[in-house]
C-alpha positions as CSV (number, residue, x, y, z in Angstrom):
1,X,-14.4,-31.5,47.9
2,X,-15.6,-33.6,50.8
3,X,-19.2,-34.6,51.3
4,X,-19.4,-32.5,54.5
5,X,-18.2,-29.5,52.5
6,X,-21.1,-29.8,50.1
7,X,-23.7,-29.8,52.8
8,X,-25.9,-26.7,53.2
9,X,-25.9,-24.9,56.5
10,X,-29.3,-26.3,57.3
11,X,-28.0,-29.8,56.6
12,X,-25.0,-29.3,58.9
13,X,-27.2,-28.1,61.7
14,X,-29.5,-31.0,61.2
15,X,-26.6,-33.5,61.2
16,X,-25.1,-31.9,64.3
17,X,-28.5,-32.1,66.1
18,X,-28.9,-35.8,65.3
19,X,-25.4,-36.5,66.5
20,X,-26.1,-34.6,69.8
21,X,-29.4,-36.5,70.2
22,X,-27.5,-39.8,69.9
23,X,-24.8,-38.8,72.3
24,X,-27.4,-37.6,74.9
25,X,-29.4,-40.8,74.5
26,X,-26.2,-42.8,74.9
27,X,-25.4,-41.0,78.1
28,X,-28.8,-41.7,79.5
29,X,-28.5,-45.3,78.5
30,X,-25.2,-45.7,80.4
31,X,-26.3,-43.8,83.4
32,X,-29.9,-45.0,83.8
33,X,-30.5,-47.9,81.5
34,X,-32.4,-48.3,78.2
35,X,-35.8,-47.6,79.8
36,X,-34.6,-44.0,80.6
37,X,-33.9,-43.3,77.0
38,X,-37.1,-41.6,76.0
39,X,-37.7,-38.8,73.5
40,X,-39.0,-36.6,76.4
41,X,-35.8,-37.2,78.4
42,X,-33.5,-36.5,75.5
43,X,-35.4,-33.3,74.6
44,X,-35.2,-32.1,78.2
45,X,-31.4,-32.6,78.2
46,X,-31.1,-30.7,74.9
47,X,-33.4,-27.8,75.9
48,X,-36.0,-28.8,73.3
49,X,-39.5,-30.1,73.3
50,X,-40.2,-33.7,72.6
51,X,-42.4,-33.0,69.5
52,X,-39.4,-31.0,68.1
53,X,-37.3,-34.2,68.0
54,X,-39.7,-35.7,65.5
55,X,-38.1,-33.5,62.9
56,X,-35.0,-35.6,63.3
57,X,-36.3,-39.1,64.1
58,X,-39.5,-40.9,63.3
59,X,-39.8,-42.7,66.6
60,X,-38.2,-43.7,69.9
61,X,-37.0,-46.9,68.2
62,X,-35.3,-44.9,65.5
63,X,-33.4,-43.0,68.1
64,X,-32.2,-46.2,69.7
65,X,-31.2,-47.5,66.3
66,X,-29.1,-44.4,65.8
67,X,-27.4,-45.0,69.2
68,X,-26.8,-48.7,68.3
69,X,-25.1,-47.6,65.0
70,X,-22.9,-45.1,66.8
71,X,-21.8,-47.8,69.3
72,X,-21.3,-50.4,66.5
73,X,-19.0,-48.0,64.7
74,X,-17.0,-47.5,67.9
75,X,-16.5,-51.2,68.6
76,X,-15.5,-51.8,65.0
77,X,-12.9,-49.0,65.2
78,X,-11.5,-50.6,68.4
79,X,-11.3,-54.0,66.7
80,X,-9.8,-52.6,63.5
81,X,-7.1,-50.7,65.5
82,X,-6.2,-54.0,67.4
83,X,-6.0,-55.7,64.0
84,X,-3.7,-53.0,62.6
85,X,-1.4,-53.2,65.6
86,X,-0.4,-56.7,64.6
87,X,1.7,-57.8,61.6
88,X,-0.3,-57.9,58.3
89,X,1.2,-61.2,57.4
90,X,0.0,-62.9,60.6
91,X,-3.8,-63.4,60.5
92,X,-3.7,-65.7,63.5
93,X,-2.3,-63.0,65.8
94,X,-4.6,-60.5,64.2
95,X,-7.8,-62.5,64.8
96,X,-6.9,-63.2,68.4
97,X,-6.1,-59.5,69.0
98,X,-9.5,-58.5,67.4
99,X,-11.3,-61.0,69.6
100,X,-9.7,-59.6,72.7
101,X,-10.5,-56.1,71.6
102,X,-14.2,-57.0,71.2
103,X,-14.2,-58.3,74.8
104,X,-12.4,-55.3,76.2
105,X,-14.9,-52.9,74.5
106,X,-17.8,-55.0,75.8
107,X,-16.6,-55.0,79.4
108,X,-15.9,-51.2,79.3
109,X,-19.3,-50.4,77.7
110,X,-21.8,-52.9,79.2
111,X,-24.9,-50.8,78.5
112,X,-23.9,-50.2,74.9
113,X,-23.1,-53.9,74.4
114,X,-26.5,-54.8,75.8
115,X,-28.2,-52.4,73.3
116,X,-26.3,-53.5,70.3
117,X,-26.0,-57.2,70.9
118,X,-28.8,-58.2,73.3
119,X,-31.7,-55.8,72.9
120,X,-35.1,-57.0,71.8
121,X,-35.6,-53.6,70.2
122,X,-32.6,-54.1,67.9
123,X,-33.6,-57.7,67.2
124,X,-37.0,-56.4,66.0
125,X,-35.2,-53.9,63.8
126,X,-32.5,-56.2,62.5
127,X,-33.5,-55.6,58.9
128,X,-33.2,-51.9,59.2
129,X,-30.7,-50.9,56.4
130,X,-28.5,-48.9,58.7
131,X,-28.3,-51.7,61.3
132,X,-27.8,-54.3,58.6
133,X,-24.9,-52.3,57.2
134,X,-23.4,-51.8,60.7
135,X,-23.7,-55.5,61.4
136,X,-21.9,-56.4,58.2
137,X,-19.0,-54.0,59.0
138,X,-18.7,-55.6,62.4
139,X,-18.9,-59.2,61.1
140,X,-16.5,-58.6,58.3
141,X,-13.7,-57.7,60.7
142,X,-13.9,-61.3,61.9
143,X,-14.9,-62.7,58.6
144,X,-12.1,-61.3,56.6
145,X,-9.5,-62.5,59.0
146,X,-11.0,-66.0,59.1
147,X,-10.9,-66.0,55.3
148,X,-7.2,-65.1,55.4
149,X,-6.5,-68.0,57.8
150,X,-8.3,-70.4,55.4
151,X,-6.6,-68.9,52.3
152,X,-3.1,-69.2,53.8
153,X,-3.7,-72.7,54.9
154,X,-3.1,-71.9,58.6
155,X,-6.6,-72.9,59.6
156,X,-7.9,-76.5,59.6
157,X,-11.3,-76.4,57.9
158,X,-14.3,-78.5,58.9
159,X,-15.5,-81.1,56.4
160,X,-18.8,-80.4,54.7
161,X,-20.1,-83.8,55.8
162,X,-20.1,-82.6,59.4
163,X,-22.3,-79.6,58.8
164,X,-25.5,-79.6,60.9
165,X,-28.6,-80.0,58.6
166,X,-30.1,-77.0,60.4
167,X,-27.5,-74.8,58.7
168,X,-29.6,-74.1,55.6
169,X,-30.4,-70.4,55.8
170,X,-27.6,-68.2,54.9
171,X,-29.3,-64.9,54.0
172,X,-27.2,-62.5,56.0
173,X,-24.9,-60.2,54.0
174,X,-21.9,-61.5,55.7
175,X,-22.5,-65.2,55.0
176,X,-23.5,-64.4,51.4
177,X,-20.2,-62.5,51.0
178,X,-18.3,-65.6,52.4
179,X,-20.3,-68.1,50.4
180,X,-18.3,-67.8,47.2
181,X,-15.0,-67.9,49.1
182,X,-15.5,-70.5,51.8
183,X,-16.7,-74.1,51.7
184,X,-20.0,-75.0,53.5
185,X,-18.0,-76.6,56.3
186,X,-15.8,-73.5,56.8
187,X,-18.9,-71.2,56.9
188,X,-20.5,-73.5,59.5
189,X,-17.2,-73.4,61.4
190,X,-17.2,-69.6,61.4
191,X,-20.7,-69.5,62.8
192,X,-19.8,-71.9,65.6
193,X,-16.7,-69.9,66.5
194,X,-18.7,-66.6,66.6
195,X,-21.2,-68.3,68.9
196,X,-18.5,-69.4,71.3
197,X,-17.0,-65.9,71.3
198,X,-20.3,-64.1,71.7
199,X,-21.6,-66.6,74.3
200,X,-18.5,-66.4,76.5
201,X,-18.4,-62.6,76.4
202,X,-22.1,-62.3,77.1
203,X,-22.1,-64.7,80.1
204,X,-19.2,-62.8,81.5
205,X,-20.6,-59.4,80.9
206,X,-24.0,-60.1,82.4
207,X,-22.5,-61.4,85.6
208,X,-23.3,-65.1,85.1
209,X,-19.8,-66.2,86.1
210,X,-19.7,-64.3,89.4
211,X,-20.9,-67.3,91.3
212,X,-17.7,-69.2,90.3
213,X,-15.0,-66.7,89.6
214,X,-13.7,-63.3,90.7
215,X,-11.7,-62.9,87.5
216,X,-13.1,-64.5,84.4
217,X,-10.1,-63.8,82.1
218,X,-9.2,-67.5,82.4
219,X,-12.6,-68.6,80.9
220,X,-12.3,-66.2,78.0
221,X,-8.7,-67.2,77.3
222,X,-9.6,-70.9,77.6
223,X,-12.3,-70.4,74.9
224,X,-9.8,-68.5,72.7
225,X,-7.2,-71.2,73.1
226,X,-9.8,-73.8,72.3
227,X,-10.7,-72.2,69.0
228,X,-7.0,-71.9,68.1
229,X,-6.5,-75.6,68.9
230,X,-9.6,-76.6,66.9
231,X,-8.2,-74.7,63.9
232,X,-4.9,-76.5,64.2
233,X,-3.1,-73.5,65.5
234,X,-2.5,-74.4,69.2
235,X,1.1,-73.3,68.8
236,X,0.0,-69.9,67.6
237,X,-2.0,-69.1,70.8
238,X,-0.2,-66.7,73.1
239,X,-1.7,-65.4,76.2
240,X,-1.4,-61.6,76.5
């Protein structure tokens, strides 16, 4: 028996209402921006009163957290699908496909990307259990493939001696999960690669390359090729 089958009718109605609230809030986010996502606006769209929504969320921030979790699950699904479309024995192809899928989702969902990855509200709530779990699911798509590259010997790993002294706080679930499986240098390398991926996509998405380029594909692919070269896999890079 599935978990959904064991829910009472009241529980199912509650769950459906929460899902509808998140979908309505997401639509407002996309159409009008984060400032338009208020409990009053969501209630109006649903034919409810704003006070009635407090039976389902504790605050406006809780509503945004729910939307962020919804969007996180969506980008993770897109990345996992891209991964599964590549051969299981080829982590290099898989991690490049996942990275490109992340960028495609971001460019197709700019408002949602901004909420999940660049919102002060989400930064403030980063230790929310739901958001932490969502972040770990997202990070592990990259982390598990990087781990595969190291395990198979395909990736050239950075030496521990080159780790920046600032890299002393590894309290995230993702880094703690990698700690027993990757050297300090490899973990620092992973953080650097993610910074390059996130930074390149963010600069592109927020329009900070429009002064120089009409099509920023080349910048993204140059970044991805640079990571492949740094890992000793220049010959594995294939432009799509």
